[in-house]
C-alpha positions in Angstrom: -8.6 24.5 -8.0 -6.1 24.5 -4.9 -3.0 26.7 -4.7 -0.3 26.7 -2.0 1.4 29.4 -0.4 5.1 29.3 0.8 6.6 32.0 3.0 10.2 31.2 2.1 13.7 31.7 4.1 13.5 28.7 6.5 16.3 26.1 6.5 14.4 22.6 6.7 15.5 20.0 9.6 14.0 16.9 10.7 13.6 13.2 9.3 11.0 12.6 6.2 9.3 9.5 5.6 9.7 8.6 1.9 6.9 7.5 0.1 6.2 4.1 -2.0 7.1 4.9 -5.3 4.7 6.5 -7.7 6.1 4.9 -11.0 6.5 1.1 -9.0 3.2 1.1 -7.9 1.1 1.7 -11.1 3.1 -1.1 -12.9 2.5 -3.1 -9.8 -1.1 -2.4 -9.9 -1.4 -3.4 -13.7 0.4 -6.9 -13.0 -2.9 -7.9 -10.8 -4.6 -8.4 -14.5 -2.2 -10.8 -15.4 -3.8 -13.6 -12.5 -7.1 -14.7 -11.0 -5.6 -14.7 -7.6 -5.8 -11.4 -5.3 -2.3 -9.4 -5.3 -1.6 -7.5 -2.3 0.6 -4.0 -2.5 1.7 -2.4 0.3 3.2 1.5 1.0 1.1 2.1 -1.9 1.2 6.5 -2.2 -1.8 8.6 -1.9 -1.8 10.0 -5.4 -4.1 11.3 -7.6 -2.2 9.3 -10.5 -3.1 5.8 -8.2 -6.9 7.4 -7.9 -7.1 7.1 -11.9 -5.6 4.1 -12.0 -7.7 2.4 -9.4 -10.9 3.9 -11.4 -9.6 2.6 -14.8 -8.8 -1.2 -13.0 -12.4 -1.0 -11.5 -13.6 -0.2 -15.0 -12.4 -3.8 -16.3 -14.0 -5.6 -13.2 -11.3 -5.6 -11.3 -12.2 -5.2 -7.3 -9.7 -2.7 -4.9 -9.6 -3.1 -0.9 -8.0 -0.6 0.7 -6.5 -1.4 3.8 -4.7 1.2 6.3 -4.0 -0.9 9.6 -0.1 -0.9 7.9 0.3 1.5 5.7 -1.7 2.4 2.6 -2.6 -1.2 1.3 -4.2 -2.1 -1.6 -5.4 -5.7 -2.5 -6.5 -6.3 -6.2 -8.5 -8.9 -7.4 -9.1 -9.3 -11.2 -10.6 -12.8 -10.9 -13.9 -11.7 -12.6 -12.6 -9.1 -15.2 -16.1 -8.6 -17.1 -14.4 -5.6 -20.0 -11.1 -5.3 -21.6 -11.9 -2.5 -23.1 -10.2 1.0 -21.5 -12.3 3.9 -22.1 -11.0 7.2 -23.8 -12.1 9.3 -20.8 -10.0 7.6 -18.0 -6.7 6.4 -20.1 -6.3 10.4 -21.4 -6.0 11.2 -18.0 -2.5 9.7 -17.5 -0.1 8.1 -19.6 0.5 4.6 -17.6 -2.8 3.8 -18.1 -1.2 2.2 -21.3 0.0 -0.5 -19.5 -3.2 -2.5 -19.2 -2.6 -3.1 -22.7 0.0 -5.9 -22.6 -1.7 -8.1 -19.6 -4.8 -7.8 -21.2 -4.2 -9.1 -24.5 -1.8 -11.8 -22.6 -4.3 -13.3 -20.3 -7.7 -12.7 -22.2 -5.9 -12.7 -26.0 -7.7 -9.4 -26.5 -7.7 -5.6 -25.7 -9.1 -1.9 -26.7 -7.2 0.7 -25.1 -7.8 4.4 -26.0 -4.4 5.9 -26.6 -3.2 7.7 -23.9 -2.6 11.1 -22.3 -0.5 12.9 -19.6 2.1 15.6 -19.1 3.0 18.1 -22.2 6.4 17.3 -21.6 7.5 16.2 -25.2 5.9 13.5 -27.7 6.3 10.1 -26.2 4.9 7.5 -28.6 3.5 3.8 -27.7 5.3 2.9 -31.3 7.8 0.4 -28.8 4.8 -1.2 -26.7 2.5 -1.9 -30.5 5.7 -3.2 -32.1 6.8 -5.4 -29.2 3.4 -7.1 -28.8 3.7 -7.5 -32.5 6.8 -9.4 -32.1 4.8 -11.3 -29.4 2.4 -12.8 -32.2 -0.4 -9.7 -31.6 -2.2 -8.4 -34.0 -2.4 -4.5 -33.8 -4.9 -2.1 -35.3 -5.4 1.6 -35.0 -8.9 3.0 -34.9 -10.7 6.1 -34.0 -7.9 6.7 -31.7 -8.1 3.3 -30.1 -5.4 0.2 -30.3 -7.1 -2.8 -30.6 -5.0 -5.4 -29.7 -5.8 -9.9 -30.5 -3.9 -13.1 -29.8 -6.8 -15.4 -30.5 -3.7 -18.6 -30.4 -2.1 -16.2 -27.7 1.5 -14.9 -27.5 4.3 -16.5 -28.2 7.7 -16.1 -26.7 10.3 -13.8 -29.4 13.0 -11.4 -29.3 12.4 -7.8 -29.2 15.1 -5.0 -29.2 13.4 -1.6 -28.2 15.0 0.8 -30.4 15.1 3.2 -27.3 15.3 1.6 -23.5 11.3 3.0 -23.2 10.7 2.6 -18.9 6.6 1.8 -20.1 7.7 -0.4 -23.1 10.2 -2.8 -20.8 7.0 -2.9 -18.5 4.3 -3.4 -20.4 5.9 -6.5 -22.7 8.0 -8.1 -19.5 4.4 -8.2 -17.9 2.6 -9.4 -21.5 5.7 -12.5 -22.0 5.4 -13.4 -18.6 1.9 -15.3 -19.6 3.6 -16.1 -23.4 4.0 -19.4 -24.7 8.0 -19.5 -24.8 11.0 -17.6 -24.1 10.8 -13.5 -24.6 14.8 -11.7 -24.8 14.2 -8.1 -24.3 17.3 -6.3 -25.1 17.8 -2.8 -24.5 15.5 -2.7 -22.1 14.9 0.1 -19.1 16.7 -0.4 -15.9 15.1 1.4 -14.0 15.1 0.4 -10.3 11.3 0.2 -10.6 11.5 -2.3 -13.7 13.4 -4.6 -11.2 10.9 -4.1 -8.2 7.8 -5.3 -10.9 10.4 -8.1 -11.7 10.5 -9.2 -8.1 6.9 -9.1 -7.8 5.9 -11.0 -10.8 8.3 -13.4 -10.3 6.7 -13.9 -6.4 3.8 -14.8 -8.5 5.5 -17.8 -10.9 6.6 -15.8 -13.3 10.3 -16.5 -14.4 12.0 -13.3 -15.6 16.0 -13.1 -15.3 18.3 -9.5 -15.6 15.8 -7.2 -14.7 17.7 -4.1 -14.0 20.2 -5.0 -16.7 19.8 -4.1 -20.5 19.0 -7.4 -21.5 16.0 -8.9 -19.4 14.4 -12.6 -20.1 11.0 -14.2 -19.4 10.0 -18.0 -19.5 6.2 -17.7 -20.1 3.8 -19.3 -17.9 0.4 -20.6 -18.1 -1.1 -18.8 -15.4 0.4 -16.5 -12.4 -0.9 -16.4 -8.7 -1.4 -14.2 -6.3 1.0 -12.5 -3.7 1.7 -9.9 -1.5 4.8 -6.8 -2.4 6.6 -4.2 -1.0 6.5 -1.2 -3.3 10.1 0.2 -3.2 10.9 3.7 -2.0 10.1 6.7 -4.4 13.8 8.0 -5.5 12.3 10.9 -7.3 10.4 12.0 -4.1 13.7 11.4 -2.2 16.3 13.3 -4.5 13.3 16.3 -4.4 13.4 16.2 -0.6 17.4 16.1 -0.6 17.7 18.6 -2.7 15.2 21.2 -0.5 17.6 20.2 2.6 20.4 21.4 0.2 18.6 24.6 -0.8 17.1 25.7 2.5 20.8 25.2 4.0 19.1 22.6 6.0 19.8 19.4 7.4 17.3 16.5 6.8 17.1 12.5 7.2 15.3 10.8 4.1 13.9 7.8 5.9 13.7 4.5 3.7 15.9 6.3 0.5 18.3 4.2 -1.1 22.0 5.7 -1.9 22.1 3.3 -4.7 18.9 4.6 -6.9 20.3 7.9 -6.7 24.3 7.2 -7.4 24.3 10.4 -10.3 21.7 12.7 -8.1 24.1 12.1 -4.9 27.3 12.3 -6.9 25.8 15.8 -8.3 25.0 17.2 -5.0 28.0 16.7 -3.4 30.1 18.5 -6.5 27.6 20.9 -5.1 29.2 20.9 -1.5 26.4 19.1 -0.3 26.9 16.5 2.6 24.9 13.1 1.2 25.6 10.0 4.1 24.4 6.6 4.0 22.8 5.2 7.1 20.9 2.2 8.2 17.7 4.3 8.1 18.1 6.0 5.0 19.7 8.9 3.8 21.3 11.9 5.7 21.6 15.4 3.7 23.0 18.4 4.8 24.8 22.1 3.6 25.6 25.1 4.5 26.4 28.4 2.9 26.3 28.9 -0.6 26.5 25.8 -3.1 28.5 25.5 -6.2 27.6 25.3 -9.8 27.6 21.8 -11.5 27.0 20.9 -15.4 25.2 18.1 -16.0 22.8 16.0 -18.8 19.8 14.0 -18.2 20.1 10.5 -19.3 18.0 7.2 -19.1 19.0 5.4 -15.7 21.6 5.1 -14.5 22.3 8.8 -15.7 21.0 11.5 -14.1 16.8 11.7 -14.1 14.7 13.7 -16.4 12.5 13.4 -13.1 14.7 16.0 -11.3 15.7 18.1 -13.6 13.5 21.0 -12.6 14.4 20.5 -8.9 17.9 20.3 -9.5 17.5 23.3 -11.5 16.8 25.5 -8.5 19.5 24.6 -6.9 21.8 25.8 -9.8 20.0 29.0 -10.2 21.5 29.8 -6.4 25.0 28.2 -6.6 27.5 30.1 -7.5 29.1 30.2 -10.5 26.6 28.6 -13.9 25.9 25.5 -15.0 24.8 24.0 -18.4 22.0 21.8 -17.8 21.2 19.3 -20.8 17.8 17.9 -21.5 17.8 14.5 -23.6 14.9 12.3 -22.0 12.2 14.9 -23.4 12.3 18.0 -26.1 9.6 20.0 -24.2 11.1 19.9 -20.2 12.0 23.6 -19.7 8.3 24.8 -19.3 9.3 25.9 -15.4 11.9 28.3 -16.6 9.6 31.0 -17.4 8.1 30.7 -13.6 11.7 30.4 -12.1 12.7 33.8 -13.8 9.8 35.7 -12.4 10.9 34.5 -9.3 14.8 36.2 -10.0 16.3 33.2 -11.4 18.7 33.8 -14.7 18.0 31.3 -17.0 18.3 30.8 -20.5 17.2 28.2 -22.8 18.8 27.7 -26.0 19.2 24.2 -28.5 21.8 22.7 -26.3 20.3 23.2 -22.9 19.8 25.6 -20.5 22.2 28.0 -19.0 21.7 28.8 -15.4 23.4 31.9 -13.8 23.9 32.1 -10.3 21.8 34.4 -7.9 22.3 35.6 -4.9 18.5 35.1 -4.0 15.6 34.5 -5.0 11.9 36.2 -4.3 8.8 35.0 -3.8 5.9 35.8 -6.5 2.7 34.5 -8.0 3.9 31.1 -10.4 1.8 28.2 -12.2 2.3 24.5 -12.6 2.7 23.3 -16.1 3.5 19.8 -15.1 4.5 17.5 -12.3 7.8 17.8 -11.7 7.8 21.6 -12.7 5.4 21.8 -9.9 8.1 20.6 -7.4 10.6 23.0 -8.9 8.1 25.8 -8.0 7.9 24.6 -4.3 11.6 24.4 -3.8 12.3 28.0 -5.4 9.4 29.3 -2.8 11.3 27.2 0.0 14.3 29.4 -0.9 13.1 32.8 -2.2 12.5 35.7 0.6 9.0 36.4 0.8 5.7 34.9 -0.3 5.2 32.3 -3.5 1.8 31.4 -4.3 1.8 28.3 -6.6 -1.2 27.8 -9.0 -2.5 24.3 -11.0 -1.4 22.1 -8.0 -3.1 19.2 -9.2 -0.1 18.4 -11.2 1.9 17.9 -7.7 -0.8 15.9 -6.5 -0.3 13.5 -9.5 3.0 12.3 -7.8 4.0 13.7 -4.0 2.1 12.7 -1.4 1.1 15.2 1.5 4.4 17.6 0.4 3.1 20.5 2.0 2.3 18.0 5.4 5.8 16.8 5.2 7.3 20.1 4.6 5.7 21.8 7.2 6.7 19.2 9.7 10.4 19.7 8.3 10.1 23.3 9.5 8.6 25.0 5.8 6.2 27.7 6.3 3.5 26.2 4.0 0.0 25.7 3.4 -2.6 24.2 1.1 -5.5 27.2 0.3 -8.5 25.1 -0.8 -10.2 26.6 -4.0 
């Protein structure tokens, strides 16, 4: 397996183009299953998760054409779907694979999907997906590790209240309801910008969706959807990661394409710590100098502080003046990066109430191991700020969610390279 080597201590300077959002691209690719006409997506990030989903869609009979002349663009055509079975070997690699369930049963009235896999950051059951589809009239059976869903008479609109604002369940049910007979109302829906991006694309395909981005979404079902072209939103988690990278190294970086409206809580946290964040027509400008201040924070579903930036902000707090308490309310097992940070000199203790981070004067390089996607990026940030050499192993986690991160950081002045296995 590849590794990444970093020699830290260099401030990052320059500008970086923020890639298309992975968490928007995956459901948008699945949306192609709702139509027999082509769906063209531009600004698709080059990531391992994108490749995994492309293989799964190909297994179902979706054809995918790739064009590089205007950025990374995919044209997906589900006119000749040959299978409604999503096999274990592909679904186990990525949790987002469960998103094919709703569109398949909505359009083809049946689907067999393996229970999904993904990062080991905590329990993320699919109960909400299944209960919602049952409210739309689907019959659900669990057998031998597979979900078997059927709706011989088609799906029917209905009222669905989500016990928790699950992003995946909101996306799955919104896509299924787009082809259901009648109106569906999702209450306590997730409010993430990626859901609004998906709704924009579905509406361009002929769907009738209102309220996406709020906790109440109404969907009036259509008998069919058409194809369209759609540009994927910028990745707010990647933007937040590079913002923290600029701050932690005492640098100045312009994040091209980043949107402040998608990062209100992280920006507020950075400003409280003493980081300058300014909005421009091109994106965001981030700069910092001197030692930063500690800030307490708690992760929450959007618009709260995102759990996907918790590991990264912990690195900044590990070097800030004073102590901070970081509480994780979204996933119960998302402090697996803490032992690796302590190997680099961080002073962090984990308890039932969260992680207590006592700021230290500096970190030192060390061999460390990534345990999940966001933990891997936090180790990169720690390596950028540390004195000496850091070697990060198991960086295949990193490749799932960050496009060419070592190339982008090197262009900003980091001493970073990938070591091929």
